[in-house]
N, C-alpha and C positions, 0 to 999 in steps of 0.2 A: 750430886756427885753423878760424872759420868760412868756409864756401864760398860766394863771392858768386852769386847767381842769375843774372847777366849771363855768368858763366864757366861755370857748369853750369845750363842752363834747367831742367831736370827735377830741382835738388836740393829744391825746394818740397816736393815731394810725401814728401820724408824727415821734414820737421817737423811734417806733419799726423799729429794724433792720429790711432792705429790704429784707433780705434773709429769714426773718422770720414772716414777715408782714401777706402773704397770711395765713398761717397756722394758724396763733394766731388769726387772725382777723374771721376766721372760727371756732374756737373754742370757742370765743366770744360768736358767733351766735348761736351754740349749747347751750352754758351756759344760754342764754336768753331761750331757751326751757325748760332743764332740772335742773337748779341752779346752776351747777356744774362746775367752772373751776379751774384748777391745772395744770400750765404751767411753764417752764423754758424758757426763751428764751432772746435774745440781745437785748438791746436798743442803741441809739446812743445820746450822750450827746450834748449840744450845742457846746461844743469843740471839736467834733468829737470822742471822745472817745468811743470805743465801751466799753458797761458792761453788765454782765449777770445778770437776775433777776429772782426770783419765784416769780408768782402771782397767789394767791389763791383767788377766790370769790363764795361768798354764796348768796342763794336767800332771798329777802325781800318780803312777800306775803302780799296780802290785805287779807280782811275778807273771802272772796271767795275763798281763795287759789291759786290766780293767782300772777305769780309775776312780781313784778313792777318794780325792778330794782336788781341789783346784789352790794354787798358792799364787800370788801376785803380786802386784804394786799398785798402789795410786798415788798419784801426783795431782796436786793442785794447781789448776791452770787459768784462775779467773783472769787474771792480767792479759794473758793469751788471748782468750775468749772475748773479752772486752774489745780488745784493739781489733780482733779480726771483724765483729762486728761494726767498728768504727769504719775499717776498709770497706766495708759492705755498703754501708751509710753512704761513705763518701763516693764510690764509684756508681751507685745507683743516681744521686744527685749529677753527677759528670755527665752520666749517659742521658738523663733527661733533658741537661741543658743542651746537649750536642743535637738531641734529637727536636727540638722546637726550631722552627726557620726563623732566622732573623731577620727583622723588618727593616726594610731600607728605604730612604725618602726617595720617591721618584724624582727625577730631576727631568725637565724638558730637553728633548735635543737640539741643539744649537745648529 
């Protein structure tokens, strides 16, 4: 059974893809100071499936202006990320074909 974040506040760390974890946790530490979090990264579902998410966080300040917590949203963007990667691949293929000189058969001048 999945652990709810409200029951275990640091449990979110476990679902961040290991390849993205250090970067994302670093950005969260920065967000604790500046109140801004806006990152796209991978998570790993309990089934092992990897999904892309876009997380944005905003500060909740006390009456003295000190950041007390971050609130935010997480949007699953796997299809969008896959489409972006396909566009990048297609663009790279097109650019490499444009860079190659076309070979033309030389015909004798008459």
